[in-house]
LUMTORKE-508406 format. One record per residue: residue number from 0; residue in three letters; chain; x, y, z of N, C-alpha, C, O, CB in turn. Coordinates in Angstrom, 3 decimals. Each point is the difference from the previous one (the first is absolute). Glycine has a CB too. Layout:
@i NUM | aa ALA | ch A | nc1 X | nc2 Y | nc3 Z | cac1 X | cac2 Y | cac3 Z | cc1 X | cc2 Y | cc3 Z | oc1 X | oc2 Y | oc3 Z | cbc1 X | cbc2 Y | cbc3 Z
...
//
This chain:
@i 0 | aa MET | ch A | nc1 -75.460 | nc2 -39.975 | nc3 94.604 | cac1 0.644 | cac2 1.205 | cac3 -0.241 | cc1 1.415 | cc2 -0.040 | cc3 0.617 | oc1 0.933 | oc2 0.550 | oc3 -0.585 | cbc1 -3.176 | cbc2 0.626 | cbc3 0.507
@i 1 | aa ALA | ch A | nc1 2.409 | nc2 -1.795 | nc3 1.209 | cac1 1.280 | cac2 -0.009 | cac3 0.694 | cc1 0.974 | cc2 -0.828 | cc3 -0.829 | oc1 1.192 | oc2 0.300 | oc3 -0.068 | cbc1 -2.305 | cbc2 -0.042 | cbc3 2.351
@i 2 | aa GLN | ch A | nc1 0.599 | nc2 -1.277 | nc3 -2.895 | cac1 0.893 | cac2 -0.893 | cac3 -0.829 | cc1 0.611 | cc2 0.806 | cc3 -1.174 | oc1 1.181 | oc2 -0.131 | oc3 -0.321 | cbc1 -2.616 | cbc2 -1.934 | cbc3 0.921
@i 3 | aa VAL | ch A | nc1 0.562 | nc2 2.918 | nc3 -1.237 | cac1 0.431 | cac2 0.759 | cac3 -1.140 | cc1 1.053 | cc2 1.019 | cc3 0.447 | oc1 1.051 | oc2 0.112 | oc3 -0.631 | cbc1 -3.304 | cbc2 -0.439 | cbc3 -0.496
@i 4 | aa GLU | ch A | nc1 1.984 | nc2 1.073 | nc3 2.212 | cac1 0.914 | cac2 0.913 | cac3 0.567 | cc1 1.358 | cc2 -0.584 | cc3 0.369 | oc1 1.048 | oc2 0.618 | oc3 -0.184 | cbc1 -3.011 | cbc2 0.547 | cbc3 0.972
@i 5 | aa TYR | ch A | nc1 1.892 | nc2 -2.422 | nc3 -0.244 | cac1 1.225 | cac2 -0.689 | cac3 0.384 | cc1 0.804 | cc2 -0.379 | cc3 -1.278 | oc1 1.220 | oc2 0.161 | oc3 -0.035 | cbc1 -2.361 | cbc2 -1.061 | cbc3 2.168
@i 6 | aa ALA | ch A | nc1 0.424 | nc2 0.383 | nc3 -3.203 | cac1 0.719 | cac2 -0.377 | cac3 -1.186 | cc1 0.621 | cc2 1.212 | cc3 -0.710 | oc1 1.139 | oc2 -0.070 | oc3 -0.463 | cbc1 -2.682 | cbc2 -1.879 | cbc3 0.238
@i 7 | aa ILE | ch A | nc1 0.806 | nc2 3.046 | nc3 0.141 | cac1 0.551 | cac2 1.227 | cac3 -0.617 | cc1 1.207 | cc2 0.484 | cc3 0.839 | oc1 1.007 | oc2 0.416 | oc3 -0.571 | cbc1 -3.328 | cbc2 0.240 | cbc3 -0.364
@i 8 | aa GLY | ch A | nc1 2.234 | nc2 -0.705 | nc3 2.243 | cac1 1.134 | cac2 0.355 | cac3 0.857 | cc1 1.193 | cc2 -0.843 | cc3 -0.225 | oc1 1.114 | oc2 0.523 | oc3 -0.010 | cbc1 -2.681 | cbc2 0.234 | cbc3 1.646
@i 9 | aa GLN | ch A | nc1 1.404 | nc2 -2.082 | nc3 -1.825 | cac1 1.110 | cac2 -0.862 | cac3 -0.275 | cc1 0.664 | cc2 0.356 | cc3 -1.337 | oc1 1.227 | oc2 0.070 | oc3 -0.077 | cbc1 -2.349 | cbc2 -1.867 | cbc3 1.416
@i 10 | aa LEU | ch A | nc1 0.338 | nc2 2.019 | nc3 -2.373 | cac1 0.497 | cac2 0.361 | cac3 -1.303 | cc1 0.761 | cc2 1.336 | cc3 0.063 | oc1 1.029 | oc2 0.149 | oc3 -0.658 | cbc1 -2.947 | cbc2 -1.407 | cbc3 -0.405
@i 11 | aa ARG | ch A | nc1 1.423 | nc2 2.227 | nc3 1.844 | cac1 0.654 | cac2 1.283 | cac3 0.176 | cc1 1.326 | cc2 -0.181 | cc3 0.676 | oc1 1.023 | oc2 0.518 | oc3 -0.451 | cbc1 -3.218 | cbc2 0.611 | cbc3 0.569
@i 12 | aa ASP | ch A | nc1 2.172 | nc2 -1.901 | nc3 1.017 | cac1 1.180 | cac2 -0.244 | cac3 0.842 | cc1 1.114 | cc2 -0.671 | cc3 -0.832 | oc1 1.175 | oc2 0.297 | oc3 0.215 | cbc1 -2.668 | cbc2 -0.521 | cbc3 1.847
@i 13 | aa LYS | ch A | nc1 1.156 | nc2 -0.651 | nc3 -2.985 | cac1 0.948 | cac2 -0.730 | cac3 -0.804 | cc1 0.305 | cc2 0.740 | cc3 -1.314 | oc1 0.674 | oc2 -0.524 | oc3 -0.886 | cbc1 -1.511 | cbc2 -1.612 | cbc3 1.915
@i 14 | aa GLU | ch A | nc1 0.307 | nc2 3.399 | nc3 -1.124 | cac1 0.290 | cac2 0.873 | cac3 -1.137 | cc1 -0.390 | cc2 -0.590 | cc3 -1.323 | oc1 0.665 | oc2 0.228 | oc3 -1.010 | cbc1 1.164 | cbc2 0.695 | cbc3 2.304
@i 15 | aa ILE | ch A | nc1 -2.933 | nc2 -1.703 | nc3 -1.299 | cac1 -0.606 | cac2 -0.508 | cac3 -1.174 | cc1 -0.934 | cc2 0.961 | cc3 -0.627 | oc1 -0.104 | oc2 0.071 | oc3 -1.224 | cbc1 0.355 | cbc2 -2.259 | cbc3 2.140
@i 16 | aa ILE | ch A | nc1 -0.952 | nc2 2.949 | nc3 -0.082 | cac1 -0.926 | cac2 0.997 | cac3 -0.486 | cc1 0.273 | cc2 1.332 | cc3 0.747 | oc1 0.654 | oc2 0.006 | oc3 1.043 | cbc1 -2.413 | cbc2 -1.817 | cbc3 -1.591
@i 17 | aa ILE | ch A | nc1 1.270 | nc2 2.887 | nc3 0.021 | cac1 -0.018 | cac2 1.243 | cac3 0.668 | cc1 -1.430 | cc2 0.570 | cc3 0.021 | oc1 -0.781 | oc2 -0.321 | oc3 -0.896 | cbc1 3.183 | cbc2 0.705 | cbc3 0.214
@i 18 | aa SER | ch A | nc1 -2.755 | nc2 0.404 | nc3 1.613 | cac1 -1.342 | cac2 0.481 | cac3 0.119 | cc1 0.029 | cc2 1.527 | cc3 0.386 | oc1 0.917 | oc2 0.451 | oc3 0.686 | cbc1 -1.726 | cbc2 -2.834 | cbc3 -0.011
@i 19 | aa ARG | ch A | nc1 -0.140 | nc2 3.097 | nc3 -1.101 | cac1 -0.140 | cac2 1.416 | cac3 0.275 | cc1 -1.410 | cc2 0.333 | cc3 0.159 | oc1 -0.858 | oc2 -0.640 | oc3 -0.608 | cbc1 2.872 | cbc2 1.143 | cbc3 -0.617
@i 20 | aa LYS | ch A | nc1 -2.325 | nc2 0.523 | nc3 2.057 | cac1 -1.377 | cac2 0.498 | cac3 0.183 | cc1 -0.306 | cc2 0.843 | cc3 -1.248 | oc1 0.803 | oc2 0.857 | oc3 -0.369 | cbc1 -0.663 | cbc2 -0.837 | cbc3 2.983
@i 21 | aa LEU | ch A | nc1 -1.280 | nc2 -0.250 | nc3 -3.265 | cac1 -0.382 | cac2 0.716 | cac3 -1.207 | cc1 -0.843 | cc2 1.258 | cc3 0.353 | oc1 0.184 | oc2 1.066 | oc3 -0.587 | cbc1 -0.136 | cbc2 -3.269 | cbc3 -0.714
@i 22 | aa GLY | ch A | nc1 -0.956 | nc2 2.050 | nc3 2.256 | cac1 -0.888 | cac2 1.024 | cac3 0.322 | cc1 0.635 | cc2 1.099 | cc3 0.798 | oc1 0.836 | oc2 -0.239 | oc3 0.872 | cbc1 -2.590 | cbc2 -1.404 | cbc3 -0.972
@i 23 | aa ALA | ch A | nc1 1.341 | nc2 2.867 | nc3 -0.214 | cac1 0.550 | cac2 1.155 | cac3 0.685 | cc1 -1.007 | cc2 0.486 | cc3 1.125 | oc1 0.376 | oc2 0.732 | oc3 0.915 | cbc1 0.924 | cbc2 -0.063 | cbc3 -3.092
@i 24 | aa GLY | ch A | nc1 -2.519 | nc2 -1.094 | nc3 2.059 | cac1 -1.022 | cac2 0.421 | cac3 1.003 | cc1 0.078 | cc2 -0.793 | cc3 1.244 | oc1 0.537 | oc2 -1.107 | oc3 0.003 | cbc1 -2.006 | cbc2 1.781 | cbc3 -1.804
@i 25 | aa GLY | ch A | nc1 0.942 | nc2 -0.134 | nc3 2.879 | cac1 -0.038 | cac2 -0.700 | cac3 1.275 | cc1 -0.803 | cc2 -1.278 | cc3 0.029 | oc1 0.311 | oc2 -0.901 | oc3 0.780 | cbc1 -0.033 | cbc2 3.068 | cbc3 0.199
@i 26 | aa PHE | ch A | nc1 -1.319 | nc2 -2.275 | nc3 -1.819 | cac1 -0.919 | cac2 -1.158 | cac3 -0.078 | cc1 0.386 | cc2 -0.992 | cc3 -1.060 | oc1 -0.553 | oc2 -1.099 | oc3 -0.055 | cbc1 -1.233 | cbc2 2.555 | cbc3 0.853
@i 27 | aa ASP | ch A | nc1 2.762 | nc2 -1.074 | nc3 -1.674 | cac1 0.379 | cac2 -0.883 | cac3 -1.075 | cc1 1.195 | cc2 -0.842 | cc3 0.486 | oc1 1.061 | oc2 0.520 | oc3 0.347 | cbc1 -1.910 | cbc2 1.132 | cbc3 -2.136
@i 28 | aa HIS | ch A | nc1 0.633 | nc2 -2.912 | nc3 1.794 | cac1 0.952 | cac2 -1.002 | cac3 0.507 | cc1 0.512 | cc2 -0.831 | cc3 -1.119 | oc1 0.474 | oc2 -1.112 | oc3 0.233 | cbc1 -1.620 | cbc2 1.052 | cbc3 1.941
@i 29 | aa THR | ch A | nc1 1.075 | nc2 0.544 | nc3 -3.387 | cac1 0.426 | cac2 -0.759 | cac3 -1.151 | cc1 1.538 | cc2 -0.129 | cc3 -0.109 | oc1 0.734 | oc2 0.986 | oc3 0.058 | cbc1 -2.823 | cbc2 -0.213 | cbc3 -1.192
@i 30 | aa ASN | ch A | nc1 2.533 | nc2 -2.020 | nc3 0.976 | cac1 1.437 | cac2 -0.281 | cac3 -0.139 | cc1 0.248 | cc2 -0.573 | cc3 -1.348 | oc1 -0.918 | oc2 -0.537 | oc3 -0.619 | cbc1 1.177 | cbc2 0.152 | cbc3 3.056
@i 31 | aa TRP | ch A | nc1 0.929 | nc2 0.477 | nc3 -2.910 | cac1 0.473 | cac2 -0.725 | cac3 -1.297 | cc1 1.170 | cc2 -0.781 | cc3 0.415 | oc1 0.742 | oc2 0.322 | oc3 0.927 | cbc1 -1.510 | cbc2 1.469 | cbc3 -2.581
@i 32 | aa TYR | ch A | nc1 0.901 | nc2 -2.890 | nc3 0.881 | cac1 1.082 | cac2 -0.995 | cac3 0.184 | cc1 0.720 | cc2 -0.260 | cc3 -1.346 | oc1 -0.623 | oc2 -0.038 | oc3 -1.061 | cbc1 -0.680 | cbc2 -1.053 | cbc3 2.985
@i 33 | aa ALA | ch A | nc1 2.625 | nc2 0.916 | nc3 -1.836 | cac1 0.735 | cac2 -0.331 | cac3 -1.240 | cc1 1.111 | cc2 -0.965 | cc3 0.381 | oc1 0.524 | oc2 0.006 | oc3 1.114 | cbc1 -1.046 | cbc2 2.260 | cbc3 -2.206
@i 34 | aa PHE | ch A | nc1 0.856 | nc2 -3.101 | nc3 0.105 | cac1 1.147 | cac2 -0.917 | cac3 0.270 | cc1 1.297 | cc2 0.711 | cc3 -0.218 | oc1 0.124 | oc2 0.833 | oc3 -0.899 | cbc1 -1.476 | cbc2 -2.799 | cbc3 0.221
@i 35 | aa THR | ch A | nc1 2.351 | nc2 1.631 | nc3 1.524 | cac1 1.294 | cac2 0.561 | cac3 -0.156 | cc1 0.788 | cc2 -0.798 | cc3 -1.120 | oc1 -0.523 | oc2 -0.985 | oc3 -0.520 | cbc1 0.482 | cbc2 1.760 | cbc3 3.017
@i 36 | aa GLU | ch A | nc1 1.216 | nc2 -0.370 | nc3 -2.838 | cac1 0.700 | cac2 -0.725 | cac3 -1.007 | cc1 0.322 | cc2 -1.408 | cc3 0.547 | oc1 0.004 | oc2 -0.982 | oc3 -0.742 | cbc1 0.955 | cbc2 3.151 | cbc3 -0.234
@i 37 | aa TYR | ch A | nc1 -0.700 | nc2 -2.237 | nc3 2.248 | cac1 0.265 | cac2 -1.270 | cac3 0.607 | cc1 -1.337 | cc2 -0.921 | cc3 -0.025 | oc1 0.043 | oc2 -1.206 | oc3 -0.241 | cbc1 1.824 | cbc2 2.373 | cbc3 1.755
@i 38 | aa GLY | ch A | nc1 -2.945 | nc2 -0.519 | nc3 -1.263 | cac1 -1.243 | cac2 -0.778 | cac3 -0.066 | cc1 -0.342 | cc2 -0.510 | cc3 -1.412 | oc1 -0.520 | oc2 -1.104 | oc3 -0.160 | cbc1 -0.279 | cbc2 2.459 | cbc3 2.084
@i 39 | aa MET | ch A | nc1 1.096 | nc2 -0.543 | nc3 -2.931 | cac1 -0.212 | cac2 -0.421 | cac3 -1.395 | cc1 0.887 | cc2 -1.110 | cc3 -0.367 | oc1 -0.391 | oc2 -0.903 | oc3 -0.739 | cbc1 -0.283 | cbc2 3.140 | cbc3 0.158
@i 40 | aa LYS | ch A | nc1 1.962 | nc2 -2.193 | nc3 1.121 | cac1 0.985 | cac2 -1.117 | cac3 -0.260 | cc1 -0.544 | cc2 -1.311 | cc3 0.617 | oc1 0.093 | oc2 -1.061 | oc3 -0.616 | cbc1 1.905 | cbc2 2.717 | cbc3 0.623
@i 41 | aa ILE | ch A | nc1 -2.539 | nc2 -1.575 | nc3 1.156 | cac1 -0.504 | cac2 -1.195 | cac3 0.640 | cc1 -1.203 | cc2 -0.519 | cc3 -0.804 | oc1 -0.070 | oc2 -1.212 | oc3 -0.208 | cbc1 0.884 | cbc2 2.017 | cbc3 2.494
@i 42 | aa MET | ch A | nc1 -1.732 | nc2 -0.009 | nc3 -2.736 | cac1 -1.082 | cac2 -0.369 | cac3 -0.767 | cc1 0.413 | cc2 -0.747 | cc3 -1.300 | oc1 -0.587 | oc2 -1.004 | oc3 -0.404 | cbc1 -0.609 | cbc2 2.949 | cbc3 1.411
@i 43 | aa LYS | ch A | nc1 2.270 | nc2 -1.358 | nc3 -1.634 | cac1 0.399 | cac2 -0.549 | cac3 -1.282 | cc1 0.881 | cc2 -1.268 | cc3 0.189 | oc1 -0.204 | oc2 -0.991 | oc3 -0.701 | cbc1 0.082 | cbc2 3.334 | cbc3 -0.307
@i 44 | aa TRP | ch A | nc1 1.033 | nc2 -2.318 | nc3 1.886 | cac1 0.976 | cac2 -1.101 | cac3 0.103 | cc1 -0.184 | cc2 -0.869 | cc3 1.265 | oc1 0.605 | oc2 -1.068 | oc3 0.086 | cbc1 0.994 | cbc2 2.512 | cbc3 -1.363
@i 45 | aa GLY | ch A | nc1 -2.389 | nc2 -1.032 | nc3 2.225 | cac1 -0.101 | cac2 -0.733 | cac3 1.217 | cc1 1.058 | cc2 0.466 | cc3 0.998 | oc1 0.888 | oc2 0.789 | oc3 -0.321 | cbc1 -1.818 | cbc2 -2.733 | cbc3 -0.949
@i 46 | aa ASP | ch A | nc1 0.804 | nc2 1.433 | nc3 2.474 | cac1 0.911 | cac2 0.289 | cac3 0.991 | cc1 0.820 | cc2 -1.228 | cc3 0.435 | oc1 -0.588 | oc2 -1.064 | oc3 0.192 | cbc1 -0.940 | cbc2 2.878 | cbc3 0.490
@i 47 | aa GLU | ch A | nc1 2.775 | nc2 -1.719 | nc3 -0.527 | cac1 0.818 | cac2 -1.188 | cac3 0.357 | cc1 -0.264 | cc2 -0.466 | cc3 1.434 | oc1 0.342 | oc2 -1.122 | oc3 0.373 | cbc1 1.425 | cbc2 1.904 | cbc3 -1.975
@i 48 | aa HIS | ch A | nc1 -2.373 | nc2 0.085 | nc3 2.388 | cac1 -0.331 | cac2 -0.429 | cac3 1.398 | cc1 -1.433 | cc2 -0.411 | cc3 0.077 | oc1 -0.901 | oc2 0.837 | oc3 0.071 | cbc1 2.606 | cbc2 0.705 | cbc3 0.884
@i 49 | aa GLU | ch A | nc1 -1.926 | nc2 -2.878 | nc3 -0.970 | cac1 -1.322 | cac2 -0.525 | cac3 0.070 | cc1 -0.673 | cc2 0.439 | cc3 1.293 | oc1 0.597 | oc2 -0.078 | oc3 1.074 | cbc1 0.102 | cbc2 -1.865 | cbc3 -2.482
@i 50 | aa GLY | ch A | nc1 -1.912 | nc2 2.393 | nc3 1.307 | cac1 -0.789 | cac2 0.398 | cac3 1.146 | cc1 0.376 | cc2 1.412 | cc3 0.441 | oc1 -0.275 | oc2 0.367 | oc3 1.143 | cbc1 0.088 | cbc2 -2.770 | cbc3 -0.435
@i 51 | aa TYR | ch A | nc1 0.798 | nc2 3.198 | nc3 -1.562 | cac1 0.421 | cac2 1.396 | cac3 0.366 | cc1 -1.207 | cc2 0.841 | cc3 0.390 | oc1 0.031 | oc2 0.731 | oc3 0.991 | cbc1 1.929 | cbc2 -0.882 | cbc3 -2.573
@i 52 | aa CYS | ch A | nc1 -2.936 | nc2 0.049 | nc3 0.857 | cac1 -1.256 | cac2 0.789 | cac3 0.285 | cc1 -0.910 | cc2 -0.777 | cc3 0.879 | oc1 -1.080 | oc2 0.477 | oc3 0.346 | cbc1 1.235 | cbc2 0.676 | cbc3 -2.526
//
């Protein structure tokens, strides 16, 4: 679990993805994730900085 949280944190810090809490209730910890425009560019064309992620 820690590895997934670390990976998501890295993607957020590098502005490749955005995330938001979906649930409104106190017990609902559902999150959603989406690629930013920059993230979609990297997926389509690659990143010129090898090892960026």
